[in-house]
N, CA and C atoms as a LAMMPS dump frame, in Angstrom:
ITEM: TIMESTEP
0
ITEM: NUMBER OF ATOMS
300
ITEM: BOX BOUNDS ff ff ff
-5.0000000000000000e+02 5.0000000000000000e+02
-5.0000000000000000e+02 5.0000000000000000e+02
-5.0000000000000000e+02 5.0000000000000000e+02
ITEM: ATOMS id mol type element x y z
1 1 1 N -297.72 -261.203 372.115
2 1 2 C -297.134 -262.262 372.18
3 1 3 C -296.339 -261.395 371.824
4 2 1 N -294.41 -261.705 373.046
5 2 2 C -293.311 -261.121 373.449
6 2 3 C -292.528 -261.548 372.177
7 3 1 N -291.693 -260.951 371.938
8 3 2 C -290.847 -261.69 371.232
9 3 3 C -289.199 -261.82 372.111
10 4 1 N -289.735 -262.068 373.729
11 4 2 C -288.213 -262.27 374.418
12 4 3 C -288.983 -264.138 374.477
13 5 1 N -287.117 -264.693 374.435
14 5 2 C -286.828 -265.706 375.041
15 5 3 C -286.652 -266.112 376.29
16 6 1 N -287.334 -266.772 377.395
17 6 2 C -287.895 -267.48 378.334
18 6 3 C -286.259 -267.582 379.191
19 7 1 N -285.391 -268.594 378.033
20 7 2 C -284.427 -269.328 378.46
21 7 3 C -283.358 -267.732 378.746
22 8 1 N -283.323 -266.799 377.969
23 8 2 C -282.295 -266.091 378.351
24 8 3 C -282.559 -265.039 379.32
25 9 1 N -283.638 -264.654 380.084
26 9 2 C -283.854 -263.927 381.507
27 9 3 C -283.39 -265.953 382.188
28 10 1 N -282.995 -266.706 381.987
29 10 2 C -283.311 -267.774 383.292
30 10 3 C -281.371 -267.627 383.023
31 11 1 N -280.872 -267.375 382.104
32 11 2 C -279.194 -267.493 382.266
33 11 3 C -278.753 -265.999 381.991
34 12 1 N -278.895 -265.117 382.368
35 12 2 C -278.09 -263.627 383.213
36 12 3 C -278.444 -264.35 384.262
37 13 1 N -280.1 -264.865 385.003
38 13 2 C -280.126 -264.946 386.349
39 13 3 C -278.754 -266.611 386.819
40 14 1 N -278.759 -267.097 386.51
41 14 2 C -277.793 -268.08 386.188
42 14 3 C -276.47 -267.325 386.439
43 15 1 N -276.487 -266.341 385.693
44 15 2 C -274.806 -266.061 385.766
45 15 3 C -275.363 -264.854 387.027
46 16 1 N -275.729 -263.984 387.222
47 16 2 C -275.333 -263.701 388.124
48 16 3 C -275.637 -264.022 389.702
49 17 1 N -276.368 -265.213 389.613
50 17 2 C -276.424 -266.287 390.534
51 17 3 C -274.564 -267.329 391.34
52 18 1 N -274.198 -266.718 389.927
53 18 2 C -272.645 -267.037 389.413
54 18 3 C -271.809 -266.062 390.586
55 19 1 N -272.342 -265.451 389.84
56 19 2 C -271.497 -264.461 391.344
57 19 3 C -271.576 -263.642 392.096
58 20 1 N -272.85 -263.67 392.327
59 20 2 C -273.571 -263.774 394.07
60 20 3 C -272.51 -264.827 394.824
61 21 1 N -272.563 -265.978 393.809
62 21 2 C -271.413 -267.017 395.045
63 21 3 C -270.217 -267.3 395.661
64 22 1 N -269.801 -266.339 394.026
65 22 2 C -267.822 -265.868 393.95
66 22 3 C -268.361 -265.082 395.51
67 23 1 N -269.314 -264.146 395.252
68 23 2 C -268.941 -263.566 396.722
69 23 3 C -268.979 -263.451 397.882
70 24 1 N -270.43 -264.385 398.169
71 24 2 C -270.209 -265.345 399.436
72 24 3 C -269.189 -266.762 400.001
73 25 1 N -268.67 -266.889 399.273
74 25 2 C -267.552 -267.983 399.721
75 25 3 C -265.809 -267.101 399.35
76 26 1 N -266.231 -266.043 398.421
77 26 2 C -264.564 -265.361 399.264
78 26 3 C -264.87 -264.772 400.35
79 27 1 N -263.204 -265.201 400.633
80 27 2 C -263.243 -265.405 402.278
81 27 3 C -262.568 -263.108 402.346
82 28 1 N -262.344 -262.583 401.374
83 28 2 C -262.067 -261.421 401.894
84 28 3 C -263.773 -260.818 402.576
85 29 1 N -264.645 -260.83 401.824
86 29 2 C -266.007 -260.48 401.824
87 29 3 C -266.352 -260.736 403.334
88 30 1 N -265.738 -262.309 403.437
89 30 2 C -266.752 -262.455 404.814
90 30 3 C -266.511 -262.126 406.221
91 31 1 N -264.882 -261.957 405.512
92 31 2 C -264.424 -261.22 406.98
93 31 3 C -264.723 -259.73 406.804
94 32 1 N -264.482 -259.097 405.715
95 32 2 C -265.072 -257.342 406.163
96 32 3 C -266.54 -258.183 406.454
97 33 1 N -267.341 -258.705 406.555
98 33 2 C -268.737 -258.626 406.499
99 33 3 C -268.526 -259.204 408.221
100 34 1 N -267.975 -259.961 408.842
101 34 2 C -267.312 -260.626 409.981
102 34 3 C -267.434 -258.974 411.421
103 35 1 N -266.233 -258.644 410.247
104 35 2 C -266.122 -257.591 411.141
105 35 3 C -266.781 -256.587 411.196
106 36 1 N -267.657 -255.457 410.681
107 36 2 C -268.355 -255.334 409.602
108 36 3 C -269.614 -255.159 411.434
109 37 1 N -270.045 -256.886 411.698
110 37 2 C -271.539 -256.756 412.076
111 37 3 C -269.901 -256.708 413.952
112 38 1 N -269.405 -257.379 413.817
113 38 2 C -268.464 -257.149 415.227
114 38 3 C -268.567 -255.673 415.722
115 39 1 N -268.119 -255.221 414.695
116 39 2 C -267.731 -253.849 415.06
117 39 3 C -269.135 -252.559 415.869
118 40 1 N -269.99 -253.123 414.551
119 40 2 C -271.663 -252.514 415.64
120 40 3 C -271.629 -253.041 416.335
121 41 1 N -272.051 -254.507 416.889
122 41 2 C -272.309 -255.036 417.887
123 41 3 C -271.706 -254.424 418.978
124 42 1 N -269.638 -254.359 419.321
125 42 2 C -269.421 -253.575 420.192
126 42 3 C -269.779 -251.423 420.439
127 43 1 N -269.939 -251.38 419.085
128 43 2 C -270.513 -250.09 419.341
129 43 3 C -272.058 -249.675 420.116
130 44 1 N -272.67 -251.432 419.777
131 44 2 C -273.794 -250.937 420.529
132 44 3 C -273.975 -251.53 421.918
133 45 1 N -272.772 -252.101 422.315
134 45 2 C -272.049 -252.362 423.563
135 45 3 C -272.055 -251.436 424.177
136 46 1 N -271.408 -250.877 423.764
137 46 2 C -270.064 -249.036 424.128
138 46 3 C -271.182 -248.342 424.735
139 47 1 N -272.214 -248.518 424.006
140 47 2 C -273.201 -246.682 423.813
141 47 3 C -273.725 -246.342 425.124
142 48 1 N -273.281 -245.138 425.54
143 48 2 C -274.115 -244.932 426.972
144 48 3 C -275.973 -245.22 426.548
145 49 1 N -275.876 -245.384 427.891
146 49 2 C -277.304 -245.919 428.156
147 49 3 C -278.309 -245.108 427.76
148 50 1 N -277.823 -243.253 427.408
149 50 2 C -278.627 -242.787 427.598
150 50 3 C -278.699 -241.76 425.704
151 51 1 N -278.419 -242.652 425.581
152 51 2 C -277.759 -242.708 423.61
153 51 3 C -278.096 -243.462 422.502
154 52 1 N -279.876 -243.161 423.082
155 52 2 C -280.665 -244.093 422.277
156 52 3 C -280.244 -243.703 420.592
157 53 1 N -280.135 -243.042 419.7
158 53 2 C -280.131 -242.26 418.545
159 53 3 C -278.264 -243.356 418.377
160 54 1 N -277.554 -243.495 419.058
161 54 2 C -276.381 -244.043 418.543
162 54 3 C -276.082 -245.809 418.445
163 55 1 N -277.244 -246.047 419.314
164 55 2 C -277.647 -247.473 419.588
165 55 3 C -278.007 -247.56 418.641
166 56 1 N -279.932 -246.795 418.163
167 56 2 C -280.076 -247.023 416.843
168 56 3 C -279.37 -246.91 415.001
169 57 1 N -278.137 -246.205 415.145
170 57 2 C -277.598 -245.721 414.104
171 57 3 C -276.445 -247.285 413.775
172 58 1 N -276.621 -247.603 415.647
173 58 2 C -275.748 -248.97 414.538
174 58 3 C -276.358 -249.504 414.211
175 59 1 N -277.369 -249.549 415.251
176 59 2 C -278.471 -251.267 414.606
177 59 3 C -279.028 -251.325 413.317
178 60 1 N -279.166 -249.96 412.787
179 60 2 C -279.483 -249.715 410.765
180 60 3 C -277.859 -250.312 410.807
181 61 1 N -277.139 -249.92 410.742
182 61 2 C -275.809 -250.395 410.074
183 61 3 C -275.802 -251.958 410.025
184 62 1 N -276.014 -252.547 411.274
185 62 2 C -275.648 -253.644 411.225
186 62 3 C -276.664 -254.733 410.188
187 63 1 N -278.726 -253.946 410.804
188 63 2 C -279.36 -254.629 409.421
189 63 3 C -278.857 -254.544 408.313
190 64 1 N -277.801 -253.429 407.905
191 64 2 C -277.916 -253.256 406.721
192 64 3 C -276.806 -253.835 405.677
193 65 1 N -275.924 -254.956 406.842
194 65 2 C -275.04 -255.367 406.234
195 65 3 C -275.993 -257.512 406.121
196 66 1 N -276.602 -256.741 407.625
197 66 2 C -277.694 -258.151 407.269
198 66 3 C -278.641 -258.327 406.037
199 67 1 N -279.059 -256.81 405.889
200 67 2 C -279.6 -257.346 404.781
201 67 3 C -278.49 -257.27 402.827
202 68 1 N -277.813 -257.08 403.116
203 68 2 C -277.038 -256.967 401.418
204 68 3 C -277.028 -258.62 401.879
205 69 1 N -276.181 -259.222 402.992
206 69 2 C -275.566 -261.091 403.305
207 69 3 C -276.896 -261.753 402.232
208 70 1 N -278.279 -261.674 402.833
209 70 2 C -279.84 -262.191 402.707
210 70 3 C -279.643 -261.866 400.995
211 71 1 N -280.216 -260.584 400.683
212 71 2 C -279.379 -260.494 399.192
213 71 3 C -278.67 -261.35 398.217
214 72 1 N -277.56 -261.41 399.016
215 72 2 C -277.006 -262.982 398.072
216 72 3 C -277.434 -263.883 398.261
217 73 1 N -277.856 -264.346 399.382
218 73 2 C -277.925 -266.133 399.35
219 73 3 C -279.742 -266.062 397.886
220 74 1 N -280.048 -265.252 398.503
221 74 2 C -281.2 -264.337 397.447
222 74 3 C -280.981 -265.127 396.047
223 75 1 N -279.767 -264.415 396.078
224 75 2 C -279.66 -264.218 394.2
225 75 3 C -279.227 -265.742 393.804
226 76 1 N -278.674 -266.715 394.717
227 76 2 C -277.926 -267.879 394.265
228 76 3 C -279.326 -268.509 394.122
229 77 1 N -280.27 -268.813 394.793
230 77 2 C -281.395 -269.235 394.635
231 77 3 C -281.973 -269.775 394.04
232 78 1 N -282.094 -268.097 393.768
233 78 2 C -283.06 -267.901 392.313
234 78 3 C -282.307 -267.758 391.049
235 79 1 N -280.907 -268.019 390.945
236 79 2 C -280.139 -268.774 390.174
237 79 3 C -279.898 -269.961 389.881
238 80 1 N -280.481 -270.709 391.15
239 80 2 C -280.274 -272.107 391.572
240 80 3 C -281.904 -272.674 390.646
241 81 1 N -282.629 -271.956 390.618
242 81 2 C -284.138 -272.766 390.363
243 81 3 C -284.837 -272.006 389.434
244 82 1 N -284.117 -270.985 388.575
245 82 2 C -283.302 -270.477 386.745
246 82 3 C -283.255 -271.93 386.225
247 83 1 N -281.878 -272.66 387.278
248 83 2 C -281.289 -273.547 385.863
249 83 3 C -281.994 -275.04 386.131
250 84 1 N -282.736 -274.431 387.04
251 84 2 C -283.506 -275.917 386.997
252 84 3 C -284.968 -275.619 386.191
253 85 1 N -285.472 -274.41 386.041
254 85 2 C -286.728 -274.537 384.907
255 85 3 C -285.688 -274.589 383.356
256 86 1 N -284.785 -273.988 383.812
257 86 2 C -283.731 -273.715 381.997
258 86 3 C -283.979 -275.336 381.255
259 87 1 N -283.389 -276.532 382.86
260 87 2 C -283.177 -277.4 382.546
261 87 3 C -284.425 -278.64 382.436
262 88 1 N -285.469 -277.884 382.63
263 88 2 C -286.743 -278.348 382.172
264 88 3 C -287.678 -277.951 381.539
265 89 1 N -287.031 -276.909 381.001
266 89 2 C -287.824 -276.335 379.666
267 89 3 C -287.075 -277.349 378.17
268 90 1 N -285.095 -277.493 378.34
269 90 2 C -285.415 -278.026 377.329
270 90 3 C -285.237 -279.454 377.168
271 91 1 N -285.992 -280.619 378.317
272 91 2 C -285.958 -281.95 378.055
273 91 3 C -287.877 -282.014 377.977
274 92 1 N -287.961 -282.697 377.118
275 92 2 C -289.337 -282.634 376.379
276 92 3 C -290.012 -283.554 376.974
277 93 1 N -291.453 -283.525 377.741
278 93 2 C -292.251 -284.188 379.219
279 93 3 C -291.901 -285.06 378.238
280 94 1 N -291.877 -286.511 379.341
281 94 2 C -291.948 -287.914 378.752
282 94 3 C -293.466 -288.292 378.73
283 95 1 N -294.326 -288.719 378.135
284 95 2 C -295.597 -289.066 377.717
285 95 3 C -296.35 -290.576 377.935
286 96 1 N -297.025 -290.605 379.332
287 96 2 C -297.778 -292.561 379.425
288 96 3 C -297.717 -292.749 378.177
289 97 1 N -297.983 -293.417 377.62
290 97 2 C -297.763 -294.539 376.623
291 97 3 C -298.715 -295.905 377.199
292 98 1 N -299.623 -296.346 377.313
293 98 2 C -300.036 -297.555 377.428
294 98 3 C -299.735 -299.051 377.054
295 99 1 N -299.449 -299.605 377.602
296 99 2 C -298.69 -301.208 376.724
297 99 3 C -300.034 -302.544 376.715
298 100 1 N -300.467 -302.851 374.764
299 100 2 C -301.254 -303.157 375.306
300 100 3 C -300.591 -305.293 375.183
């Protein structure tokens, strides 16, 4: 049996979720993601039709920005789930007792 408290990991997940939520709700970060995406899309559109490598690089960069946003959202969702599980563990289960 391990000596690790299951609620300890849940608390760290909740703290990570709070930080990720702050990042997602940060106006400057959202603006930066938007400008990056717009710049990469503009780069894709202005590439020479024969420049496959250039379009590919812009597409990879656009996918990287999307991956960062998805990761932040996943951390938030994991923290919310962890918080729900922690509250579920802290309350004793209700038992059904028949009444006669």
